[in-house]
C-alpha positions in Angstrom: -9.7 0.8 -13.2 -12.9 2.3 -11.6 -13.3 5.2 -10.6 -12.2 4.4 -6.6 -9.3 3.2 -7.5 -8.5 6.2 -9.2 -9.9 8.0 -6.8 -7.5 6.4 -4.6 -4.1 6.3 -6.6 -4.6 9.7 -7.3 -4.5 10.8 -3.8 -1.1 9.1 -2.8 0.2 9.8 -5.4 3.1 11.6 -4.6 2.3 10.6 -0.8 5.5 9.4 1.7 4.4 7.1 3.9 5.9 9.0 6.5 2.2 11.2 6.4 0.1 8.0 6.4 1.8 6.2 8.4 1.4 5.4 12.9 3.7 6.7 14.7 2.5 5.6 18.2 3.0 1.8 18.3 3.4 -0.9 21.0 6.2 -2.5 21.1 7.4 -5.1 23.0 11.0 -7.2 23.5 11.9 -10.0 22.9 12.5 -11.8 26.6 8.8 -11.3 27.6 7.2 -14.0 28.1 3.8 -15.4 25.9 1.5 -15.7 29.4 3.5 -12.2 29.7 2.6 -11.2 26.8 -1.2 -12.6 25.6 -2.3 -11.4 29.3 -0.7 -8.3 28.7 -0.5 -6.9 25.5 -3.0 -9.4 24.1 -6.1 -9.4 26.0 -6.0 -5.6 26.6 -6.0 -4.5 22.9 -8.0 -4.7 19.4 -4.0 -4.9 17.2 -3.1 -8.6 16.4 1.4 -7.8 15.4 3.4 -6.1 17.3 7.6 -5.3 16.8 9.1 -6.4 18.7 12.1 -3.8 19.7 15.6 -4.2 22.0 17.9 -1.7 22.5 16.2 0.4 20.5 16.5 -1.4 17.1 13.3 -3.9 15.9 14.1 -7.2 15.8 10.8 -9.3 14.4 7.2 -8.6 14.4 5.1 -11.1 17.0 1.9 -12.6 15.9 -1.3 -13.3 17.9 -0.9 -16.1 14.9 2.0 -17.5 16.1 0.9 -18.4 19.4 -0.4 -21.4 17.5 2.1 -23.0 17.6 2.9 -23.1 21.9 1.0 -25.1 23.3 -1.3 -23.2 26.4 1.2 -25.4 29.6 4.3 -23.7 27.9 3.2 -20.1 28.1 5.5 -19.5 31.3 8.5 -21.1 29.9 8.6 -19.4 26.2 9.4 -16.0 25.0 8.1 -14.3 21.7 12.1 -13.5 20.6 11.0 -17.9 20.2 8.5 -17.5 18.3 8.5 -14.3 16.4 9.1 -13.5 12.7 12.7 -12.4 12.6 13.0 -8.6 11.3 15.1 -10.1 8.3 12.3 -12.0 7.0 10.8 -8.7 7.0 8.7 -6.3 4.4 9.2 -3.5 5.9 9.1 0.5 4.4 12.1 3.4 4.7 9.6 7.0 5.4 10.4 8.3 2.0 8.5 5.8 0.1 5.4 5.8 -1.9 2.5 5.5 -0.1 0.3 4.3 -3.2 2.6 0.7 -3.2 1.8 0.4 0.4 -1.8 -0.5 -0.7 -1.5 -3.3 -2.4 0.8 -5.2 -0.2 -1.6 -4.5 2.7 -4.0 -6.5 0.7 -1.8 -9.9 2.7 -1.3 -8.1 6.1 -2.5 -6.1 9.0 0.6 -3.9 9.1 4.1 -3.2 7.2 7.0 -1.7 10.2 8.5 1.4 9.1 12.0 1.4 9.3 15.2 3.3 8.9 17.6 0.9 8.7 16.9 -1.2 12.4 14.9 1.8 14.3 11.3 1.1 13.8 9.7 4.5 13.0 5.7 2.8 12.7 3.5 0.8 11.2 2.3 1.5 7.8 -1.8 0.3 8.5 -4.9 0.5 5.2 -7.2 1.5 7.9 -4.4 4.8 8.6 -4.6 5.1 4.5 -8.5 5.0 4.5 -8.4 7.2 7.2 -5.5 9.4 5.6 -7.9 9.7 2.4 -11.1 10.2 3.9 -9.8 14.0 5.2 -10.3 16.6 3.1 -7.9 17.6 -0.1 -6.2 20.7 -0.6 -6.3 21.2 -4.8 
């Protein structure tokens, strides 16, 4: 194990996900058309994944890459709920899960939703873990 890996492991040991997650997350509804999603959400942020929430329950996650399956001429007729990955197919985290365990899972993904039951609390993102690691530590 490299010195950097050891430092990261020690720094994140015993740190719950709730301490490193992003709690302010832009969410969208499943009934939003793809055209409105692109115009009002995608074009106004650098984010590429968005939790889909209905009645305060996370129902799925839509990725910008999911739009490749819908021809542009259909964007006004297709809604996010038709192209999202349903919540039941997603790997999610609980706020008490350990941050160190999240790091390897983020190797292939931009973010992992943090939920309490079906209620979205936030997302764990690699860049937020790295930001947390850059903060001064009490020893």
